[in-house]
N, C-alpha and C positions, 0 to 999 in steps of 0.2 A: 504494500499500500504506499502511496506517495505521502510525503510529509504534509502536515497541515498547512504550512506556509505555501507550498506549491499548489495544493488544492484550492486554497483561498484565492491565490493569484489567478488560477484558471477560471474560477467563478466570476471574479471581478472583471477579467478580460471579456468573458462572454456577455456580462451585463452591460459593460461599457460599449461593446460592439453593437449590441441591440439598441442601446440608447443613442448611439451615433446615427443609426439608420432609421430609427423609428421615433419621430418627434413626439407622438402621443405617449409612448412609453417613457421617454425622457422627462416630459412634463409630469407624468404620474409619479415617477421616482422622486422628483423634487418636491411635489406637493403632498404625496401620500406614500412615503417609502415602505412602511410596514405592509400596508395592504397590497401594494404593487409587487413586492417581493414574495409575499404569501401566495398571491395569484400566480405569478410567474413560476415559482418553484413548487407549488402545490403542497405547501407545508403551513403549519401554524407556528408562528414565532412567539415564544413566551413574552409576556408583558415586561418581564424583568430585563429583557434584552433591549438596549437603546440602539436605535438605528438613525444614522445621520447620513444624508446624501448632500454633498456640496458640489457646486459647479464652479470650477476655476475660471478666471478670466485673465486678461493680459497683465493685470496688476496684482494677482493673487497667487500664493503658493501655499499648499497644504502638505504637511508632513504628518503621517499617522504612525505613532509609536505602538509597538506590540505590548501586550501585558507583561509585566515583570514575572519571570519564571523562578520559582523556588528550586534551586539545584538539588535540594534534598528530596523533592518529590517529583522531579522532572521525568523520571522513568516510570512512575506509577500511573496507572490508568484511572481516570475518574469513573464513577458509576455510569455516567452517560457514555463514555467511551467503551466501557465494558459491554453495555447494551448494544452498541453498534456492531459488535463482532457477530451478533446473532441474526442480523438481517438489515434490510433497508427498503427504501422506496425508490422505484425507477422514475426519475424526473424527466423533463424535456431534454431532447438532444442526446439521450443516452446517458445523462448524468444521473446520479443518485444522491438523495439527501436522506440521511439516517434519521428517522423519527419514531416516536412511540405515541400511544394514545394519551399518555400523561403530559405530553408536551414535546416539543421538538428537541432532539439531542443534537443541536447544531454546533458547528465549530466557531469559536470555542464554546462548548455547551454553556449557554447563559453567561458567556464572557465576552461576546462580541457579535454574535448573530450571523455568522456566515456558515451555511450548510457545508458539511464535509462532502466532497464529491468523490465518487468511486466509479470506476469503469468496469 
């Protein structure tokens, strides 16, 4: 399985590509990001996950820092990650986002709100 950073990058690239080609999708991402992503990915994103979509312009630069990882627990799997081993949901374009009925186990699970993609 690819690492989480690569999976997140792939998802971001697919969403950005669609937003570049589809003006309605772009506007929806900017005005209603949670609903737009839930519809696009076919998942429910937990309310605890904050979603922000920003549009850069010529005078803006945004840098997104990843969460701080505790080196002592870096190799341990969370409950959400353990659940992902047992299955997933086939999303659009052959992507999968791992989810459960109790809430989406997205990457990072309730830590940033981007689904883990698997092929």
